[in-house]
C-alpha positions in Angstrom: -5.1 0.5 16.9 -5.5 2.4 13.7 -8.8 2.5 12.2 -9.0 2.8 8.4 -11.9 2.1 6.2 -13.8 0.6 9.2 -11.0 -2.0 9.6 -8.7 -2.2 12.6 -4.8 -2.6 12.1 -2.1 -3.0 14.7 0.0 0.0 15.6 2.1 1.0 12.4 5.2 -1.3 11.9 4.4 -3.8 14.5 3.0 -7.3 13.8 0.5 -8.6 16.2 2.6 -11.6 17.1 6.0 -9.8 17.0 6.5 -9.0 20.6 5.7 -12.5 21.7 8.2 -14.0 19.2 10.9 -11.5 20.1 10.5 -12.2 23.9 10.5 -16.0 23.4 13.9 -15.7 21.4 15.5 -13.2 23.6 14.5 -15.5 26.7 16.7 -18.3 25.0 19.8 -16.2 24.5 21.2 -17.0 28.0 21.1 -20.7 27.2 23.1 -20.1 24.1 25.5 -18.0 25.9 26.0 -20.8 28.6 26.5 -23.4 25.7 29.2 -21.2 24.1 31.1 -20.5 27.4 31.0 -24.2 28.1 32.4 -24.9 24.7 35.5 -22.9 25.4 36.7 -25.5 27.7 36.4 -28.6 25.6 39.2 -30.1 23.7 37.5 -29.9 20.4 37.2 -26.2 20.1 39.9 -23.4 20.3 40.0 -20.3 22.6 42.6 -17.8 23.9 41.3 -16.8 27.3 43.5 -16.2 30.4 46.2 -15.4 28.2 48.6 -12.7 27.1 47.6 -10.4 24.2 48.1 -11.6 20.6 49.4 -9.3 18.0 46.5 -7.4 16.3 45.5 -7.8 12.9 44.5 -4.2 12.7 47.7 -3.1 14.2 49.6 -5.2 11.8 47.9 -3.5 8.9 49.0 -0.2 10.5 52.5 -1.3 10.8 52.4 -2.0 7.0 51.1 1.5 6.2 53.7 3.1 8.3 56.5 1.0 6.5 55.1 2.0 3.1 55.1 5.6 4.1 58.8 5.4 5.0 59.8 3.2 2.1 58.0 5.3 -0.5 57.9 8.9 1.2 55.4 11.3 -0.3 53.4 8.6 -2.1 50.8 7.5 0.5 49.5 9.1 3.7 52.2 11.8 3.9 51.9 13.4 0.4 52.6 17.0 1.7 56.1 16.2 2.4 58.9 18.4 1.0 62.7 18.9 1.5 62.5 21.0 4.4 60.1 18.8 6.3 61.7 15.4 4.9 64.0 14.7 8.1 61.3 15.8 10.7 58.6 13.6 9.0 60.8 10.6 8.4 62.1 10.6 11.9 58.5 11.0 13.4 57.5 7.9 11.2 60.4 5.8 12.3 60.2 6.6 15.9 56.5 5.8 15.9 57.0 2.6 13.9 59.7 1.4 16.3 57.5 1.8 19.4 54.5 0.1 17.7 56.6 -2.6 16.0 58.3 -3.4 19.3 54.9 -4.0 21.1 53.6 -6.3 18.4 56.9 -8.4 18.3 56.8 -8.6 22.0 53.3 -10.0 21.8 54.2 -12.4 19.1 57.3 -13.8 21.0 55.3 -14.0 24.3 52.6 -15.9 22.6 55.0 -18.4 21.3 56.7 -18.7 24.9 53.2 -19.4 26.4 52.1 -21.8 23.5 55.3 -24.0 24.1 55.4 -23.6 27.8 58.7 -22.0 27.8 60.4 -20.2 30.5 60.9 -16.4 30.2 62.6 -15.5 27.0 62.9 -11.9 28.0 60.2 -11.2 25.3 60.2 -7.4 25.9 63.7 -7.0 25.4 63.6 -9.1 22.3 60.8 -7.1 21.0 62.7 -3.9 21.2 66.0 -5.4 19.7 64.3 -6.9 16.8 62.3 -3.9 16.1 65.5 -1.8 16.0 67.0 -4.4 13.7 64.1 -4.1 11.4 64.2 -0.3 11.2 68.0 -0.7 10.5 67.2 -2.7 7.4 64.8 -0.1 6.0 67.4 1.5 3.6 68.1 -1.9 2.2 64.4 -2.6 1.8 64.1 0.8 -0.1 66.8 0.0 -2.5 65.6 -3.6 -3.5 62.0 -2.3 -3.7 63.3 0.4 -6.2 64.5 -2.6 -8.3 61.1 -4.1 -8.2 59.5 -0.8 -9.3 61.8 -0.5 -12.2 61.2 -4.1 -13.2 57.4 -3.5 -13.5 58.0 -0.3 -15.6 60.5 -2.1 -17.9 58.5 -5.3 -18.2 54.9 -3.8 -19.0 54.4 -1.5 -22.0 51.2 -0.5 -20.6 52.9 1.5 -17.7 53.4 5.2 -18.4 55.6 6.0 -15.3 57.0 4.7 -12.1 54.4 6.5 -10.1 51.6 4.4 -11.7 53.4 1.4 -10.7 53.6 2.3 -7.1 50.1 3.7 -6.9 48.3 1.1 -9.0 50.0 -2.2 -9.2 48.9 -5.0 -6.9 52.1 -6.8 -7.6 54.1 -4.1 -6.2 51.8 -3.9 -3.3 52.0 -7.5 -2.5 55.9 -7.5 -3.1 56.3 -4.6 -0.7 54.4 -6.3 2.1 56.2 -9.6 1.3 59.6 -7.8 1.7 58.6 -6.3 4.9 57.4 -9.4 6.3 60.3 -11.5 5.0 62.7 -9.2 7.0 60.7 -9.9 10.2 60.7 -13.6 9.3 64.5 -13.5 9.1 64.6 -11.9 12.4 62.8 -14.7 14.0 59.5 -13.0 14.6 56.6 -15.5 14.8 53.1 -15.1 13.4 53.3 -11.4 12.6 55.0 -11.7 9.3 52.3 -14.2 8.2 49.6 -11.9 9.3 51.1 -9.3 7.1 51.3 -11.4 3.9 47.8 -12.8 4.5 46.6 -9.2 4.5 48.3 -8.6 1.2 46.8 -11.9 0.0 43.3 -10.6 0.9 43.7 -7.4 -0.9 45.6 -8.5 -4.0 44.9 -11.9 -4.5 48.6 -12.6 -4.4 49.7 -15.2 -1.8 53.4 -15.1 -1.0 54.7 -16.8 2.2 57.0 -14.7 4.2 59.6 -17.6 4.3 60.2 -17.5 0.5 63.5 -16.2 -0.7 63.1 -13.7 -3.7 65.8 -11.8 -5.4 65.8 -8.3 -6.8 63.8 -6.9 -9.8 61.0 -9.2 -9.2 58.0 -8.7 -11.3 54.3 -10.0 -11.0 52.2 -9.0 -13.8 48.4 -8.8 -13.1 49.0 -11.2 -10.2 45.5 -12.4 -9.2 45.9 -16.1 -8.1 49.7 -16.2 -7.8 50.8 -18.7 -5.1 54.5 -18.8 -3.9 55.2 -21.3 -1.1 57.3 -21.1 2.0 60.5 -22.8 0.8 60.5 -21.4 -2.8 63.7 -19.7 -3.9 63.4 -17.1 -6.8 66.5 -15.5 -8.3 67.0 -12.0 -9.8 64.9 -10.4 -12.6 62.2 -13.2 -12.5 58.8 -12.3 -14.0 55.6 -14.3 -13.5 52.0 -13.7 -14.6 48.7 -14.4 -13.0 47.5 -17.7 -11.8 51.1 -19.1 -11.3 51.6 -21.5 -8.4 55.0 -22.4 -7.1 53.9 -25.2 -4.7 54.5 -28.4 -3.0 54.0 -32.1 -4.1 51.7 -34.3 -1.8 53.0 -33.7 2.0 55.2 -36.2 3.5 54.2 -37.4 6.9 56.1 -38.6 9.9 55.9 -42.1 11.4 53.3 -40.8 13.8 51.1 -39.5 10.9 51.9 -35.9 11.4 52.8 -33.5 8.5 56.5 -33.3 7.9 57.1 -29.5 8.3 60.8 -29.3 7.6 62.9 -29.4 4.4 62.4 -27.7 1.1 59.0 -28.4 -0.5 58.7 -25.6 -3.3 60.5 -25.1 -6.4 63.4 -22.9 -7.3 63.5 -20.3 -10.2 67.0 -19.1 -11.3 67.8 -15.8 -12.7 65.8 -14.3 -15.6 63.1 -16.9 -15.7 59.6 -16.0 -17.0 56.6 -18.0 -16.1 53.5 -17.4 -18.0 49.8 -17.3 -16.8 48.3 -20.4 -15.2 51.3 -22.5 -14.9 51.9 -24.8 -11.9 55.4 -25.8 -10.8 55.8 -28.2 -7.9 58.3 -29.8 -5.6 61.3 -28.8 -3.5 63.7 -30.6 -6.0 62.3 -28.8 -9.2 64.7 -26.1 -10.5 63.9 -24.1 -13.5 67.2 -23.1 -15.0 68.3 -19.7 -15.8 66.8 -17.7 -18.6 64.2 -20.4 -19.1 60.5 -19.6 -20.2 57.6 -21.7 -18.9 54.5 -21.2 -21.2 51.0 -20.8 -20.1 49.1 -23.6 -18.4 52.1 -25.9 -18.1 52.3 -28.4 -15.2 55.9 -29.2 -14.0 57.0 -31.4 -11.4 60.7 -32.0 -12.6 63.7 -29.7 -13.3 64.4 -28.1 -16.6 68.1 -26.9 -17.8 68.9 -23.4 -18.5 67.9 -21.6 -21.6 64.9 -24.0 -22.1 61.4 -23.1 -23.3 58.6 -25.4 -22.2 55.2 -25.0 -23.8 52.0 -27.3 -24.4 51.3 -28.6 -27.8 48.3 -26.3 -29.0 45.0 -27.9 -28.6 43.0 -29.1 -31.5 40.3 -26.4 -32.1 37.2 -27.4 -33.8 35.2 -24.8 -36.0 31.6 -25.4 -36.9 29.3 -23.3 -38.9 26.4 -21.8 -37.0 23.2 -23.6 -37.8 
């Protein structure tokens, strides 16, 4: 005890009842642990025990970073690269990417095999082959991403140079990750592409499903709140602003009550379409014709022909003198 001014105090920083309360709480922890373990074996909850490893979210992010270093050499983690070291550094990055990607693809495929109770699908061999097919696509990815960077520079007068687009624009970040994930999606890699685009979603606010089909010279200005659904089709030189949704109408269900997961649910935007902020375009049969413009806050569930401008009537504004 500390004695001060004739009064007795417990030891500094320790409440008189603290040890008793702490002991009581800690003694109950094993009971909570037993309940948690028991819940792992009930039908209502989810678990992934006694199973093969899943692809790792952190390793998926590392794959994205490695891809970006290769697709935009000298911009990100490898900024000290020069012409002499270029071939060595790119070779090192591609080799490391191949090994890491093959492992994560193998985990992804093996998880699907286990989940659907399939016989051995030669997951390891598939992982290596699909990883090689992906790195063989890197040159094509670089070329189409270059059109996206140019589209941003040419579509936004606030941009001063291409480097600013690559370093600063969330739209380019999201599109880069989408194009990486989309190529993996095309190769039939499960779960990993979605992990990648959801990482982009979490850091940019732009949600692009890896299954969407997007042409070259695609520009998302500002970007926050953009949603592009799985079966959306977007042509070349399309420009969209923040808050745009390319979504689905109410989902159809099968005779057993399950969601219908096949068929086209999201709209098509043809070449040179512009969609302004806050607009929502829904439905798999909805086609926005080439060179059309959809104004801000428009709600569309049907097609419009080429060379059409769709805008809302301006709301009635009321002006009152301050009291």
